[in-house]
N, C-alpha and C positions, 0 to 999 in steps of 0.2 A: 429324828436325830441320827438315824442310820446313815443318811447321805451327807452328813456334815463333814466338811473338810477342815484340816488343820492338824496341829500337833497337840498332844496331851501334855499336861504339866510334867508328867514323869519323863517323857521324851525330851522335853526342853531341859530339865535338870540333868539328865544323862549327857546331853550334848554339851552343856556348860561344864560339867565335871571333866569330860574328855579335853575340852579346850583349856581348862585350868591346869591340867597335867601336862599338856603339850607345849604351851607357851614358854614356861621356864626352861624346858629342855631345848627348845629352838633358840631362845635367847642365849643360853649357855654355849651352844654350838657356834653362834655368831661371834661371841667373845673369844672362843678358842680359835676360830678362823682368823680373827684380827691379830692374835698373838703369833700364829704361824706366819702370817704375812709380814709382820715386823721382824721376826727371826730370819725369814728368807732375805729380807733387805739387808740385815746385818751380815749374813753369810756372803751375800753378793759383794757388799762393800769390802769385807775382809779379804775375799778372794782377789779383788782388784788391787788392794793394797799389797797383798802377798806377791802378786805378779810384778808390781812395781819394784819391790825389794829384790825379787829374783833377777829382774833385768839390770838393776843397779849392781848386783853382785857379779853377774856375768860380764858386765862392762869393765869391772875392776881388773887390774893386772896382778895384784897380789891377793892371796887367799890365806890370811893368818888363821891358824888353828884356834879353836876356842869358841866362846860365846860372846856375842855383842847384842846390844838392844837399844831401844829408844822409843820415841814417839814420832808422830807425823806433823810436828809443828813447823818444820822447815819446808821450803818449796821442793817439789819433786825434781829429780834430775831433768834437765832440758827445759825447765820452765822459763818462759820469756820474761816474765815480770814477777818480782817477789810480792807485789800487791795482790791481795785477794787470797793468799795462801795461809794467812794467820788463822789459827784455830781450825785447820782442816783436819778432819778425822780425829777430833779431840778425844773421843772415848777409846780409841784404839791405841795399842802399843805393839811393838814387834820385838822378836828375839831371833837372832841368826846363830846357828850352830854350824861350824865347819869342822869336819872330822876326817881322819885319814881313811883310805881304802886299801885293799890289797895291792893296788897298782901305785907305784911311787909318785906319779905325776897327776893323779886323779884324786880329787877331794869331793866328799859328799857335803852338800850345803842344804840345811833345813831351815825354813823360815816359818816361824809361828806368829800369827796375828791373834792377839788376845784382847777381849773387851768384856766389860761387866754385863751380866744378864741377870737382873734381879739380885738375889743374895749370892749367886755363884758367878763363875767366869766361863765364857765360851771361848773356843779356840779353833782356828783353822790352821792346818800345817801342810806345807808343800815342800817338796824337795827336788833337788837336781844334782847332777854331777858336773863338775867343771874340770877342764883340762888345760894345762899350760906346759909348753915345752921347756919353760924355765924350771930350774930346781926349786923346790919349796923349802 
């Protein structure tokens, strides 16, 4: 029996115990990875929507002070056809804040894109400065 090859029962039980501990941890990491992937997609979409709102703001001629907001149910500026834009970005909403700066013809514009994430809300905020030779 000295030359017999194979694993003892104790070695097999230890290997199964290690496997039983490692599998739930690895599966938990996979679920965490899927959550991060989903959040990254939401942040990328919110960033693109914020860019759209910044471009829309920069194309405007008047920059009234204060806060405005809304959702993304209407077609984006420059859309060729209103078809296919219903319910676009339905879980996102936006807020625009226009405030004064120390320079009389310069305004700071902040765009916030907000969406629900579980029981809380996530937000992406971008800002820019706009200039107009016209008096505000």
